[in-house]
N, C-alpha and C positions, 0 to 999 in steps of 0.2 A: 440471608443474613451472614451464609457459611460461606458466600462468596464476597463478601466483604471480609470477611476471616484472613480467606485464604487469599487474598489480594494484597493484605494490609504484612501477613505472611513472609510476600514474594518480596515484599519492598524490604521490610526490613533486611531479609538474607541479602537483598541483593545491596542494601546500602555499607551492611559488615561485609562484604567482599568487595567494596568496592573501596575501602578502608584497609583492607587488609595489603590489596592489591596495592593503591599510594604508600603504605610504608612498606609495603615488601621492592616496591621501582625506586624510593629512596635512598632502600637501603644497600643493592646494587652497588656494586667500585664503579664508583667514576671514572671518567677519564685523570683524573688527580689521582685516584689511588692506584690506578694501572702506573703509571710513572715514577709514582715516590715510592710504590713498593721496594723499584731497584733503587734509588735514589735516597729514602729515606726510611726504609723498611719498619725501623722503629716506632715511627710516629704511625704509618697506616696500622701497624701493630695495635696500639696504644687506643688509635683513634675505635676501632671494630672491636674492642673490648669493652667499649662503652655502651649504655644506653641509644647515647646520641646520633652513633651509627646508625641504627633504625628506622631515624624518621629524617636525618639531615646528611648531606654533602659537605664536602670542603668549599663548595662555592657560597654555603649559606652563610661561611663564617669571613670566608676569605675574599668571596668578592668573585665575578668571574672575566677578570680583567689580564690576567695570568692565565695563558694557556700551554706555554710550553719555557722552553731550557732560556730565551733569549731577553721575555720580556719578567724575569723577576719580581723587577722591584716594581710592578703593577700589581700584586699580590698585596690585597689586605691588611694589615694587622687588625684584630678584633680588638672591639674595646668593649665595655661593661655595657655600653648602647646598645651594640651586638647579643646580649647576651639580655636584654630588657625585652626584646620581642618575643623571649619565651618565656623569661622568668620573672614580669614585671613586680611582684610580692617580694620576693629575695631583695632582688634590686632597690625596689624603696623601700626597704628596712635597712637594708647594708647603705646607702646614701647616708641614714638618719644619725649609722654608728660613726665612732672614732675612725676605723679600719678606713673607711673613706676620704679619711685624711691624711694618711698616712703620709702623702707628700711633700703635703705644708711645711712639716720643721724645717725638711733641706732646702725648701724657697725662700725661707721666711729669712733666717739666716747666713745669707752668702758670705758672711766674715768669718764662718768657720768651712761650710762646705765645700764653696767655689775657690778655697784658697789648696784644694785637697787635688792629691792628681787625676787628669781626667777620668783614669779608668773607677776613681774614686766612684765618680759620680754618672757619667756616659758610660761604665762599664761593668756596674752594680757590684763593686768589689768592696764597696764600703756599706756606707748606710741606707744606700740606695739597694743594695741587696735586699733590704726587709720596706722600705719605706719608697719603693713604688708605686705600692698599694697606692690608688687615687688618681694613678697616670687615667684620665678615664674619656681623654678629647685627643684626634689624631693630628691634630694639628702640632701642639706641645709637642708631639714625639718627633713631627719632622722640621722644624722651626725651630727647635734646641735641643738639638741632639747632642750639642757640646756640653750642655747642662744635665740633659736627665735621661735617664735608660730607653732606648729607643722600643725594646720588646716588655716596657713593664705591663704588667694587666692587671685585674684585682682580681675579677673572680678564680683564676686558674694560681695565685697563690695558696689557696688552698682545695682549689678542687684541680688537682694538676693537673695539666693539658699533655697528651690529648686525650687521656680518657673521662678528662671533666668527672671523677668518679665520685658519687655523695658518701659512699660505704668505707674512701680515703679519707672526705674529708669530716667525717664523723670519728675518726683514732683521735685520739690527744697527741700524737704521732705527728702532724699535718701541723701542730703547731708549736712544736719545736724548734724548728727550723731558723727562726725568729724570737720565740721568746725562750732564751737561754742566753747561759752567760755575762758579760760584764755588769750590765746595768737593771738587765732585765731577765733573772736566771728564773722566773718563772717554770720552766717545765723540769730541772732541777729539785725546782723547791715541792712541787705538787709530786714527781715520783719519787721523790723521797719522802712524802710524807703517809700518814695512814691512809687516807684518801686515795692515794698512788697504789698504796701496797695490795689495797683492797680490791683496786681493779685491778691492778696486772695479776697478783694470782688467781683471778676467777671471773674472765673477762667476758666468761659467757652468761655467768647469772647478773656481773653488771654493778658489781657490790658496790664498788666507790664509786662518787662522780667524779668526772672527767672534764675537761676544760672545758666540753662542747655544753654539758651540763647546766655547771653552773651559770657560762657569760653568754650563753647560747639554749635559755630554757622551748623548750616546745620549737625549738628551730629557728628563732626569729636571730637575723642576721646582723640585727641591728645591736651591737656589742657596746656598751659602754657603762663604766665603774661611776659608784660617788663620787670616791676620791679621785680620778683621776688620775694619768701618767705621772705628775708630779706632787700627789699628795698632798694639793693644797687649795684651799675653799675661802670663798668670804661671801656672808662675813661669820666670824668668828665670836662665840658669847663671852667663851674664857679668854678676860684679859691677857693673861700671863702668857698661854698660846700665842692670840693674838700679837703679842711682841715680839717674838721666835718671827713669827711670818710676817712682818713692816720688813722685819731685818735680809728675810728672806728672797720676798718681793723686788726688793730693793736691789739687790746682790743677781737677779734673775732681768732687771732692766723691766722691770712690770709698772716701777713707781720708783720717781728719784730721790734726790737726797733727802728731799725735804718731806718724801711722803707722796708726795703729787703722781698720778697716771702721767705715762707715757705712751709713745706711740705704741712701743710694744705690747702691749695691753690687749690691743687693736685685734693683734698676731693671734695671742692667747687665746683672746674669744672669738677667732675665727676656727681654731683648730680644736677650740669646744674643750681645753687640755685642764681645765678651772670649772666646778661650780660656783656659779656669782651669786645664785640666789639659794636662802635657808630652803625652799621648796623644791629646787632640781635636785640638793641634794641629797632631802627627804626622798624624795621619788625614787633616786637611782636605789637608795638603801634601801629602801619599803620592799625594792623587785628582790635583790638580793637574800634579803630576809625571808623571806616567802619559798625561796629555791632552800634557802637553810634546812624552814622545817617541814621539807619534804619526807627528810629523815632525822632532826632534832625538833627538839621541844623549844616554844618561842622564845623562854628565860632562856634555854643554854647559845643559841641561836643569838640575839641580841649579845648578852655576855661575852662574847668570842670576839663578835665584831669589835664591840666598843673596847675591850681590850689590846683589840689590833692598833683602835680609834689612837690608845695611851701609847703604843709604839712611836709611832706616829710624832707626839710631842715630844715625847722622851727623845730623838733622833733629831728635831729642828731644835731643839736648846743647844745641845751641841755644833750641832751647823750654825745658828746663828751667834755665838761663841768665837768659831771658826773664824767666818765671817766677817766680825766686828777686830779681828785681831787684823787680817790683812788691808781691811779697812784704812787701821793705822798708821801703818805703813805706809800704803798711798798719801795719807793728810800730810802724815811729818816728814811726804819726798825719801822716804828708804826705798820706796818699790817705785819705779815710775811709769804710771799708769799708760799704755798704749790702746788700749781700747774703749769703745763705747763712752766716752768722755758723758755726756749726757749725765751718765749718773757718778760721777766722779763726788764723793773719794770712794764709791762704792764701788769690787768686782764683779765684772762680767761669768759671772757662770758659765754663760751659753756662748763662750768662746773656750771652750772644752779646752785642750790641753794645748792649744796655742797661746802658751803664755811663755814669760821669761825665766821665771826663778823656781826652785823647788819646793820654796811654801805653797806659790799658787798652785804649781802641778798637785799638791796632798790636797789644798781646798778641794780642785776639781776630783779627784776622788775621793774624797769624803760624802761631797753632791752626788755623783754620780752611781756612785760603786756603792760605798756601806750604808750609806742612810738610803739607798734603792732597797736592801739586800736587809733591813733591821725592819721597814713596814711591810714591803711585799710577801716576806716569808710569817710574818705574822697574818696573815691572812690566808694563806698557803697551806698554815697548819702545819709550819717546819720550824720549829723553836732551837736547832741548831745553826741553822742559817741565821736565822734572826740574832742569835748571841755571838759567832764567832766569827761569823762572814759579815755581819752586822753594826749592831752596838757597842761589841768587842772592839771593833775595826774602828769605829770612829771615836771613842775615848784613847786610844793608842793615839789616834794620827793627832788627835789634837793636843795630846803631852807634846809630842816629835815638834809640831808648828809654833809651841809656847818658845823652847829651845831655840828654835829657827830664828825665830824673831828677836827672843832674845840678843841671840848673836852676829843678827842682821843691826841692828839698832848698836849695839858696840861697835861693828867695824863702821860704824854711820860718826860714831862720834857723840852717841846720845846716852846712852847707856842703858838702862831697862826701866 
């Protein structure tokens, strides 16, 4: 019996030493590092400060074809499929969330994105600065470099290469390079909210919730929300609200002038930007309520989320009025429509700023800036943004648009 115990102990020690030896061997500087320590030392430093350096070498992600300065082009650019080899669960979660679909809007609306300077798309200086999320296929990068940023990758947007730090991705600052500014100022809203203040003033205690706490509970990479980026859902039990929503969906080109679905609805479905069944919406709302109830009572959480919903309705009412105002100008020939004739006489909000008149520009700003801030700030508990950067600006802009419409009709000889 004792002999068996001794043999078993010996085997366990041997196996342990083999694992340690293997990890140590893999962690030793490769020929890649020896060269890149001179050419790109920052990359080597980053890689070696991360945990991956303990078990991987450069070749595990970039392949073995590139071995000297003359064959640099042979180095493979890693994709999410590279990450999947070691992190299958996280990749599966991520691919089921909205972040994995980030490239789709840029690909789906060439009437806007591909009219921009090449640097805007291929150079990652515009929308693709964030929307390179979703570039998962090496072939896309090679064959469509004129359109899409060839260095784009998924995981590295949060786990910045080459350290790929989990600690970095757990910090709210990891989110602020994309979730900031004009149409999605979630960083500013959270940072200036009581949630942000509680966290920032006592990070060690982690008193307030971060982006990751609410949107990636338990480390779940499948980021998704009930309302989606456009804050639209179908069906809608509130008939008054549904009326506003139909007008908005027409202006998004999802419904035609008669309220019938268009081909663009397929794009919206594919991008998962809208919850199209009550069950889908309820599922996502229940997840968020569960997150809120870690710190708040169920009644408090539901009431606050419901009040944020009502701010969407309030903003939709104003946006629908603005859309109908511009629709009237199209219908009466005061403005000649140059895009998306399929939705005539409704404007196409997804042409963004590629329009011809100040009143159309104001409609674009109301949709992409003020409406976004109205409801996003409501959910991120920042009433100042909801009021003065959002709802008040919507009301102000509607007044300005009405004045512009009167002037335009007067000049066109149509009176008021």
